[in-house]
N, C-alpha and C positions, 0 to 999 in steps of 0.2 A: 518608813518603814510601811510596806503593804499588808494588811489584812487580810485575813482566809477569806472575807466576802468581796475584798477587792478581787483576790486573785481570781475567785469562780467568776466573776466579772466577764476578768478577761477572758479567762478559758471559754466562757461562753461567747463572747464575743470573734473569737480566733475559731470557735467549731461552728458560727455560723457562717460566718466566712470563706471556710473552707467546704460546707456543702453547698453554698452559692455557688464557688465556682468549679465543685463538681459535677452539680446541675447543670451546669452551662458546658461546662465541656463533653455531658453525657450526651447533650442537645445535639453538640457540635458534630460529636463523634456518628451519630446517630443519621445526621444529616451527611456526613460525609460518607458514611455507607449507602445511602442512597445514591448518591450522586457515582460513585465507584458501582452500582451496578446499573446504573444506567448507561456509564460510560463502556461497560464491559457488553452489555448488549448493542450499543453502537458499534463497538469494534468488531463482534461478531459478526454484524452486518455485511461493516466493510470488507471483512476476510473473505465473505461469500462471495461479495461485488468481486473484488480483485480475483478470486479463483475463476469466474465468470468469466471474467475478460482476457485473464489469461490465458485461459481454454480457445478464445473466441482469435487471439492473436496468433497462438499457434497455428489454427485454420486460417488465418490470413497467410501465416510463413509459408506453412506446407503448399499452399494456392498459388501462393509467389515463386516458390522452389518450381514447381509443375510447370508453371508459365516460363520462367526461366530457359528452364532444361527444353521447351519443345519451341522457343523461338532459336535458341541457341543449335537444335539440329536443322531447322529449317533452314536457319542461316547457311550451317556447313552446306546441305543438302544443294543449295542455290551456288555457291560459290562454287562446288565441285560440277555444276551445270553449265554457270557462267563458263570455267577453265575450261572444260569439254567442247564449248559450242567454240571460244576464241582457237583454240586448238584445231578444230576442223575447218574452220572457216580462215584460217589465217591471217586473225587479226590479232594487234597488237593489243594487248591491254591495258586499260587507263592506268594514269598515275594512280596509288593508294593515296587518299586524303587525310 
């Protein structure tokens, strides 16, 4: 049979163990909060960079669209001119490749 003193010693040992575990968990939680804070800052920077990159890509897409439109108009203009020249000179068109 356990005496009151034995029970108090067991109680003290378990309380100390719980306190030590709680301290360790508290330190771990603080460390994790710091790590999460650093990650949030990094993610924020990455989001800004991605926004900048997307803006640049939109500008590039716009420039390519303008270039394609220009080249398409120039090509169609040249085709019309060649057809008119072939017609005026009675030249048979070359086979399309």
